[in-house]
C-alpha positions as CSV (number, residue, x, y, z in Angstrom):
1,M,77.6,180.3,-13.1
2,T,78.4,183.9,-13.9
3,Y,78.9,186.2,-11.0
4,Y,77.7,189.8,-11.0
5,D,78.1,192.5,-8.4
6,L,74.6,193.6,-9.1
7,A,71.7,191.9,-11.0
8,I,68.5,193.7,-11.8
9,V,65.3,192.0,-13.0
10,G,63.3,194.6,-14.9
11,S,64.2,197.4,-17.2
12,G,61.6,199.9,-16.1
13,S,62.5,201.9,-12.9
14,G,65.0,199.2,-12.2
15,N,67.1,200.5,-15.1
16,T,67.8,203.7,-13.2
17,L,69.8,201.8,-10.6
18,I,72.8,201.5,-13.0
19,T,74.4,204.7,-11.7
20,P,78.1,205.7,-11.8
21,D,78.5,203.9,-8.5
22,W,78.6,200.7,-10.5
23,D,81.2,201.8,-13.0
24,G,83.9,199.2,-13.1
25,K,81.7,196.5,-11.5
26,K,79.8,193.8,-13.2
27,V,76.0,194.4,-13.7
28,A,73.4,192.1,-15.2
29,L,70.1,193.6,-16.4
30,I,67.4,191.0,-17.2
31,D,64.1,191.7,-19.0
32,S,62.1,189.4,-21.3
33,G,59.7,192.3,-22.4
34,T,60.1,195.5,-24.3
35,F,63.0,197.5,-22.8
36,G,61.9,200.3,-20.6
37,G,59.0,198.6,-18.8
38,T,55.3,199.2,-18.5
39,C,55.2,203.0,-18.1
40,L,57.2,203.8,-21.1
41,N,55.8,201.3,-23.6
42,V,52.2,200.5,-22.6
43,G,51.4,202.6,-19.6
44,C,51.6,206.2,-18.3
45,I,53.5,207.8,-21.1
46,P,51.7,206.6,-24.3
47,T,48.3,206.8,-22.6
48,K,48.8,210.4,-21.7
49,M,50.0,211.1,-25.2
50,F,46.6,209.9,-26.3
51,V,44.8,211.8,-23.5
52,Y,46.1,215.2,-24.6
53,P,44.6,215.0,-28.2
54,A,41.5,213.5,-26.6
55,Q,41.2,216.6,-24.4
56,L,41.4,218.8,-27.5
57,A,38.7,216.7,-29.2
58,Q,36.5,216.9,-26.1
59,G,36.9,220.7,-26.1
60,A,34.9,220.9,-29.3
61,A,31.9,219.5,-27.5
62,D,32.4,221.5,-24.4
63,A,32.7,224.8,-26.2
64,A,29.1,224.8,-27.3
65,R,27.9,225.4,-23.7
66,L,29.8,228.6,-23.7
67,G,28.5,230.0,-27.0
68,V,31.4,228.8,-29.2
69,D,30.6,226.4,-32.0
70,L,33.5,224.2,-33.0
71,D,33.4,221.2,-35.3
72,L,35.5,218.1,-34.8
73,R,35.9,217.1,-38.4
74,T,38.0,214.0,-38.1
75,V,40.5,212.2,-35.9
76,R,43.4,210.7,-37.8
77,W,44.0,207.7,-35.6
78,R,46.9,206.2,-37.4
79,E,48.7,209.6,-37.5
80,I,48.2,210.0,-33.7
81,R,49.3,206.4,-33.0
82,D,52.4,206.6,-35.2
83,R,53.4,210.0,-33.8
84,I,53.3,208.5,-30.3
85,F,55.0,205.2,-30.9
86,T,57.6,206.5,-33.3
87,R,58.8,208.5,-30.3
88,I,58.2,205.8,-27.7
89,D,59.8,203.0,-29.7
90,S,62.8,205.1,-30.4
91,I,63.4,205.9,-26.7
92,S,63.0,202.2,-25.8
93,S,65.4,201.1,-28.6
94,S,68.0,203.7,-27.7
95,G,67.8,202.8,-24.0
96,R,68.2,199.1,-24.9
97,D,71.2,199.8,-27.2
98,Y,72.9,201.9,-24.6
99,R,72.7,199.2,-21.9
100,A,73.5,196.3,-24.3
101,D,76.1,197.8,-26.6
102,E,77.7,200.9,-25.0
103,L,78.4,199.9,-21.4
104,D,81.1,197.3,-21.2
105,H,80.3,196.5,-17.5
106,V,76.6,195.8,-18.2
107,T,75.2,192.5,-19.6
108,L,71.7,192.6,-20.9
109,Y,69.7,189.3,-20.8
110,E,66.6,189.7,-23.0
111,E,64.8,186.6,-21.8
112,E,62.8,185.4,-18.9
113,A,64.6,184.2,-15.7
114,R,63.6,182.3,-12.6
115,L,65.1,182.4,-9.2
116,T,67.1,179.4,-8.2
117,G,68.1,180.8,-4.8
118,E,67.8,184.1,-2.9
119,K,70.3,185.8,-5.2
120,S,70.7,183.4,-8.1
121,L,68.7,182.9,-11.3
122,R,68.5,180.7,-14.4
123,T,67.5,182.3,-17.7
124,A,65.2,180.6,-20.2
125,S,68.2,179.7,-22.3
126,G,70.0,178.1,-19.4
127,A,72.4,180.9,-18.3
128,E,73.2,180.7,-14.6
129,I,73.5,184.0,-12.8
130,E,74.7,184.7,-9.2
131,A,74.7,188.2,-7.7
132,G,76.2,190.0,-4.8
133,Q,73.1,192.1,-4.7
134,L,69.9,191.4,-6.6
135,V,67.0,193.8,-7.2
136,I,63.6,192.5,-8.2
137,A,61.8,195.1,-10.3
138,A,59.9,192.8,-12.5
139,G,56.7,194.8,-12.7
140,S,53.1,193.5,-13.3
141,R,50.9,192.4,-16.2
142,A,47.3,192.7,-17.2
143,V,44.8,190.2,-15.9
144,L,42.6,188.3,-18.4
145,P,39.4,187.0,-16.8
146,D,38.1,183.5,-17.6
147,I,35.5,184.3,-20.2
148,P,34.6,182.2,-23.2
149,G,36.0,184.1,-26.2
150,I,38.6,186.1,-24.3
151,D,41.3,184.9,-26.7
152,L,39.6,186.4,-29.8
153,P,41.9,188.7,-31.8
154,Q,39.4,191.6,-31.3
155,V,40.1,191.4,-27.5
156,H,42.9,193.7,-26.2
157,T,44.5,194.8,-23.0
158,S,46.2,198.1,-22.4
159,D,49.3,196.5,-23.9
160,T,47.8,196.3,-27.4
161,I,44.8,198.6,-27.7
162,M,46.8,201.7,-28.4
163,R,48.5,200.0,-31.4
164,V,45.5,198.8,-33.4
165,D,45.4,199.8,-37.0
166,E,41.9,201.2,-37.0
167,Q,40.0,203.1,-34.4
168,P,37.0,200.9,-33.4
169,R,33.6,202.3,-34.1
170,R,32.2,200.5,-31.0
171,L,34.3,199.5,-28.0
172,L,33.4,197.4,-25.0
173,I,35.5,198.0,-21.9
174,I,35.5,195.4,-19.2
175,G,36.2,196.9,-15.8
176,G,35.7,200.1,-14.0
177,G,39.1,201.2,-12.7
178,Y,41.7,203.7,-13.7
179,I,42.6,202.1,-17.0
180,A,39.0,201.6,-18.0
181,A,38.2,205.3,-17.2
182,E,41.1,206.7,-19.1
183,F,40.6,204.7,-22.3
184,A,36.9,205.4,-22.2
185,H,37.7,209.1,-22.3
186,V,40.2,208.7,-25.1
187,F,38.1,206.6,-27.5
188,S,34.9,208.4,-26.7
189,A,36.4,211.8,-27.4
190,F,37.7,210.5,-30.7
191,G,34.2,209.4,-31.6
192,T,34.0,205.8,-30.6
193,E,30.8,204.5,-29.1
194,V,32.0,203.3,-25.7
195,T,30.3,200.7,-23.4
196,I,31.7,200.1,-19.9
197,V,30.7,196.9,-18.1
198,N,31.5,196.8,-14.4
199,R,30.7,194.2,-11.8
200,S,30.2,196.7,-9.0
201,R,27.7,199.6,-8.7
202,L,30.4,202.3,-9.0
203,L,33.3,203.1,-11.2
204,L,36.6,204.0,-9.6
205,R,35.4,202.4,-6.4
206,A,38.8,202.4,-4.8
207,L,38.5,206.1,-4.4
208,D,36.5,208.1,-1.8
209,E,32.9,207.0,-2.2
210,S,31.5,210.5,-2.9
211,V,34.1,210.8,-5.8
212,S,33.1,207.4,-7.1
213,E,29.4,208.3,-7.0
214,K,29.9,211.6,-8.8
215,F,32.3,210.2,-11.4
216,T,29.9,207.3,-12.2
217,E,27.2,209.9,-12.7
218,A,29.4,211.9,-15.0
219,A,30.6,208.8,-16.9
220,S,27.0,207.6,-17.4
221,A,26.2,210.9,-19.0
222,Q,28.8,210.4,-21.8
223,W,29.3,206.7,-22.1
224,N,27.0,203.6,-22.0
225,V,27.8,202.5,-18.5
226,V,26.4,199.1,-17.4
227,T,27.1,198.4,-13.8
228,E,26.5,195.3,-11.7
229,H,27.0,193.1,-14.7
230,T,29.7,190.8,-15.9
231,V,30.6,189.7,-19.4
232,A,29.4,186.1,-19.7
233,S,30.8,185.4,-23.2
234,L,32.3,186.9,-26.3
235,T,31.6,185.5,-29.8
236,A,33.0,186.6,-33.2
237,N,30.5,187.4,-35.9
238,D,31.1,186.7,-39.6
239,D,31.6,190.4,-40.3
240,G,34.5,190.6,-37.8
241,S,32.5,192.2,-35.0
242,V,32.0,190.7,-31.6
243,R,28.8,189.8,-29.8
244,A,29.1,190.2,-26.0
245,V,26.6,188.7,-23.6
246,L,26.3,190.7,-20.3
247,A,24.8,189.0,-17.3
248,A,23.6,190.5,-14.0
249,T,23.5,188.6,-10.7
250,G,19.8,189.2,-10.7
251,G,19.3,187.3,-14.0
252,D,19.2,190.3,-16.4
253,V,20.9,189.4,-19.7
254,R,21.9,191.9,-22.4
255,R,23.6,191.4,-25.8
256,I,25.6,194.1,-27.6
257,E,27.6,194.2,-30.8
258,V,31.0,195.8,-30.7
259,D,34.1,196.0,-32.9
260,A,36.7,195.6,-30.2
261,V,37.0,194.7,-26.6
262,L,39.4,196.2,-24.0
263,V,40.0,194.1,-20.9
264,A,40.8,196.5,-18.0
265,T,40.2,194.3,-14.9
266,G,43.5,195.0,-13.1
267,R,47.1,193.9,-13.0
268,V,49.0,191.2,-11.1
269,P,52.6,191.2,-9.9
270,N,55.1,189.2,-12.0
271,S,56.4,187.4,-8.9
272,D,55.0,184.0,-10.2
273,R,57.0,184.3,-13.4
274,L,60.1,184.8,-11.4
275,G,59.4,181.8,-9.1
276,A,59.5,183.9,-5.9
277,A,57.3,181.4,-4.0
278,A,59.5,178.4,-4.9
279,V,62.5,180.0,-3.1
280,G,60.5,180.9,-0.1
281,L,60.1,184.7,-0.4
282,D,57.2,186.2,1.5
283,L,54.2,187.0,-0.7
284,A,51.0,188.9,-0.1
285,T,47.7,187.3,-1.0
286,N,47.8,188.9,-4.5
287,G,51.3,187.6,-5.2
288,R,53.0,190.8,-4.3
289,I,56.6,190.4,-2.9
290,V,56.7,191.6,0.7
291,A,59.4,194.1,1.5
292,D,60.4,196.1,4.7
293,K,60.6,199.9,4.9
294,Y,64.1,199.8,3.4
295,Q,62.8,197.9,0.3
296,R,64.6,194.7,1.4
297,V,62.8,191.5,0.4
298,L,61.4,189.4,3.4
299,K,61.7,185.7,3.8
300,N,59.9,184.2,6.8
301,G,59.4,187.7,8.0
302,R,63.1,188.6,8.0
303,P,65.0,190.7,5.4
304,V,67.3,188.8,3.0
305,D,70.7,190.3,2.9
306,G,71.4,191.8,-0.5
307,L,67.9,191.2,-1.9
308,W,65.8,194.2,-2.8
309,T,62.6,195.0,-4.6
310,L,60.7,198.0,-6.0
311,G,57.8,198.9,-8.2
312,D,54.6,197.0,-9.2
313,V,56.0,193.6,-8.3
314,S,56.1,194.5,-4.6
315,S,54.4,197.9,-4.0
316,L,50.9,198.5,-2.7
317,H,50.8,201.4,-5.2
318,Q,51.0,200.4,-8.9
319,L,52.2,203.9,-9.9
320,K,55.3,204.9,-11.8
321,H,56.1,207.8,-9.5
322,V,56.1,205.3,-6.6
323,A,58.4,202.9,-8.5
324,N,60.8,205.8,-9.3
325,Y,60.8,206.9,-5.7
326,E,61.5,203.4,-4.5
327,A,64.3,203.1,-7.0
328,R,65.9,206.1,-5.5
329,V,65.7,204.5,-2.1
330,V,67.1,201.2,-3.3
331,S,69.8,203.0,-5.3
332,H,71.0,204.7,-2.1
333,N,70.8,201.6,0.1
334,L,72.7,199.4,-2.4
335,V,75.8,201.5,-1.8
336,N,75.2,202.7,1.7
337,P,74.5,199.5,3.7
338,D,75.4,201.2,7.0
339,H,73.1,204.2,6.4
340,L,69.9,202.8,5.0
341,Q,67.0,205.1,3.9
342,A,63.4,204.1,4.6
343,S,60.7,204.6,2.1
344,D,57.9,207.0,3.0
345,H,54.5,205.9,1.6
346,R,52.3,208.0,3.8
347,Y,51.2,210.5,1.2
348,V,51.1,208.8,-2.2
349,P,49.0,210.7,-4.7
350,A,47.3,209.3,-7.8
351,A,45.4,210.8,-10.7
352,V,43.1,209.4,-13.3
353,F,43.4,211.2,-16.6
354,T,39.8,210.7,-17.7
355,Y,36.9,213.1,-18.2
356,P,36.5,214.7,-15.7
357,Q,39.9,214.2,-14.2
358,V,40.2,212.7,-10.7
359,A,43.1,213.1,-8.2
360,A,43.5,211.9,-4.7
361,V,46.0,211.7,-1.8
362,G,45.6,210.4,1.7
363,L,42.6,208.9,3.5
364,T,39.1,208.6,2.0
365,E,36.3,209.8,4.3
366,E,35.5,206.2,5.1
367,E,39.1,205.6,6.1
368,A,39.3,208.8,8.1
369,L,36.2,207.8,10.1
370,R,37.8,204.5,11.0
371,Y,41.0,206.4,11.9
372,A,38.9,208.8,14.2
373,E,37.3,205.8,16.0
374,T,40.7,204.2,16.6
375,T,42.5,207.3,17.8
376,G,39.7,209.3,19.4
377,T,40.4,212.2,17.0
378,R,37.5,214.2,15.6
379,I,37.6,214.9,11.9
380,C,36.1,217.6,9.7
381,V,35.2,217.6,6.0
382,A,34.8,220.4,3.5
383,V,33.5,220.2,0.0
384,Q,34.0,223.1,-2.4
385,Q,32.4,223.2,-5.9
386,Y,34.5,224.4,-8.8
387,G,31.4,226.5,-9.8
388,S,31.7,228.5,-6.6
389,T,34.8,230.3,-7.8
390,A,35.2,232.9,-10.6
391,Y,37.2,230.5,-12.8
392,G,34.5,227.9,-12.3
393,W,32.0,230.5,-13.5
394,A,34.1,231.1,-16.6
395,M,33.9,227.4,-17.4
396,E,30.2,227.1,-16.3
397,D,31.4,224.1,-14.4
398,T,28.6,222.1,-12.7
399,T,30.5,218.9,-11.7
400,G,34.0,219.7,-10.4
401,F,34.7,219.8,-6.7
402,V,37.4,219.6,-4.0
403,K,36.9,217.5,-0.9
404,L,39.2,217.9,2.1
405,I,39.4,215.9,5.3
406,A,41.3,217.1,8.3
407,E,41.8,216.5,12.0
408,Q,39.5,219.0,13.7
409,E,41.8,219.9,16.6
410,S,45.1,220.2,14.8
411,G,44.0,221.1,11.3
412,K,46.3,218.4,9.9
413,L,45.1,217.4,6.5
414,L,44.3,213.7,6.3
415,G,43.0,213.4,2.7
416,A,42.3,215.4,-0.4
417,H,40.0,214.4,-3.3
418,I,39.4,216.4,-6.5
419,M,37.2,215.7,-9.5
420,G,37.3,218.2,-12.3
421,H,39.4,220.2,-14.8
422,E,43.2,219.6,-14.3
423,A,42.6,217.9,-10.9
424,S,46.0,216.2,-11.3
425,M,47.8,219.6,-11.1
426,I,45.4,221.4,-8.7
427,I,46.0,218.7,-6.0
428,Q,49.8,219.3,-5.9
429,P,49.8,222.0,-3.2
430,L,47.7,219.8,-1.0
431,I,50.2,216.9,-1.4
432,Q,53.0,219.4,-0.4
433,A,51.1,220.5,2.6
434,M,50.5,217.0,3.8
435,S,54.1,215.9,3.1
436,F,55.6,218.9,5.1
437,G,53.0,219.0,7.9
438,L,51.3,222.3,7.0
439,D,48.0,222.6,8.7
440,A,44.9,223.7,6.7
441,D,44.6,227.2,8.2
442,T,48.2,228.1,7.8
443,M,48.1,226.8,4.2
444,A,45.0,228.9,3.5
445,R,45.9,232.1,5.2
446,G,49.7,232.1,5.1
447,Q,50.2,232.7,1.4
448,Y,48.6,234.5,-1.5
449,W,46.3,232.6,-3.8
450,I,46.1,234.1,-7.3
451,H,42.7,235.5,-8.2
452,P,40.8,234.4,-10.2
453,A,42.8,231.2,-10.8
454,L,41.1,227.8,-10.4
455,T,43.3,227.1,-7.4
456,E,41.0,229.4,-5.4
457,V,38.7,226.4,-5.1
458,V,41.5,224.8,-3.0
459,E,41.8,227.9,-0.9
460,N,38.1,228.1,-0.3
461,A,37.9,224.4,0.6
462,L,40.7,225.0,3.2
463,L,38.9,228.0,4.6
464,S,35.7,226.0,4.8
465,L,37.2,223.3,7.1
466,K,35.9,223.8,10.6
467,T,39.2,223.2,12.4
468,Q,40.0,224.6,15.9
469,S,43.2,226.0,14.6
470,G,41.3,227.9,12.0
471,S,38.7,229.3,14.4
């Protein structure tokens, strides 16, 4: 049994916990996957590096509406792929070498490990580890549904689809969430014929219903969207293509031929691979490790001394910016046991880098109505179209909008939902307002808004809210 002052399972956001506070102390870092975790290698960063050239390609199609004829001559898939992963792989490799070879006080275990106790582990090769403090930051993995043919080599998850040698001419995407929407945009913009199959009526159905409705409508105008269907089977053809059978609950059956399949049906926490249940840690119904507000792991409802968690393995929000935030909290609490910081997850924003972009923070209208019933608070809602502003006129935008939800009496913002051009950036002042308690009227009237920037659509939405503070 080797003792470490700190052991960390996961080299994503968990890697940032190795600060100068641990110089001169023994640290173990354990990860059986590619160093750097999901975001760096198969998630946020490489996907957005594909999204940007996809936006450029999409621009050629959009320009025609404005009287500018542009031609998208070709997309050099391998060149794009290799540019992205040459950089990504180098960062991962250098990060691995720094931890493994350059820090004398850090030991890197590049293998799977399972808990043998609250703060002890055994690696796949049999190494026994005990830690004064243990942080579980083991992340999540893609879900593969039980479908005949799911193991075909033409079937991919987000872990592998970005590294294929050839851009598929026809792509089937199973699922209707964030990952499905982003990859549909990327491949469609590059010229792939995209089909999305989703078991529910709406895409992005975790969002505000009006956003899901509008996005599904926009998606259906550019991709082949088949809702209220599931994939019954996948069969390889002699020419290397795949035949997919799509079945509806009502009995409708469709068959399509594609060159590749992307499974985007969600992700599950890696708590099972760690053996969290076997040592009695509290788990949510989806396998998520349960933590208190200080990021301490719970067992029988009580925090385990010296056992912490962060990121996808425990968070309700499978988002890199949440994992990074939780890592900062854990990093503080590890070395300040008498002055613990609590995580604040009240205003967690998210964005979907698809076409059109979608961003959200706070309550949906449905959630706000339930909140109003519970608290006796009246709410107000405002929707402002991109096309109602001068910059929206410039773009001839007919789909983008901002939706705000607030308490009527106080003007406190409860939720913000944006679909349209650069929604991920336009939402930021609303996140700031909610985080620092700025009411809608003060935010709208207490500062200058640049004219005719697109952010005027946020200003006008704030002014449209019928709050008592505003009146």
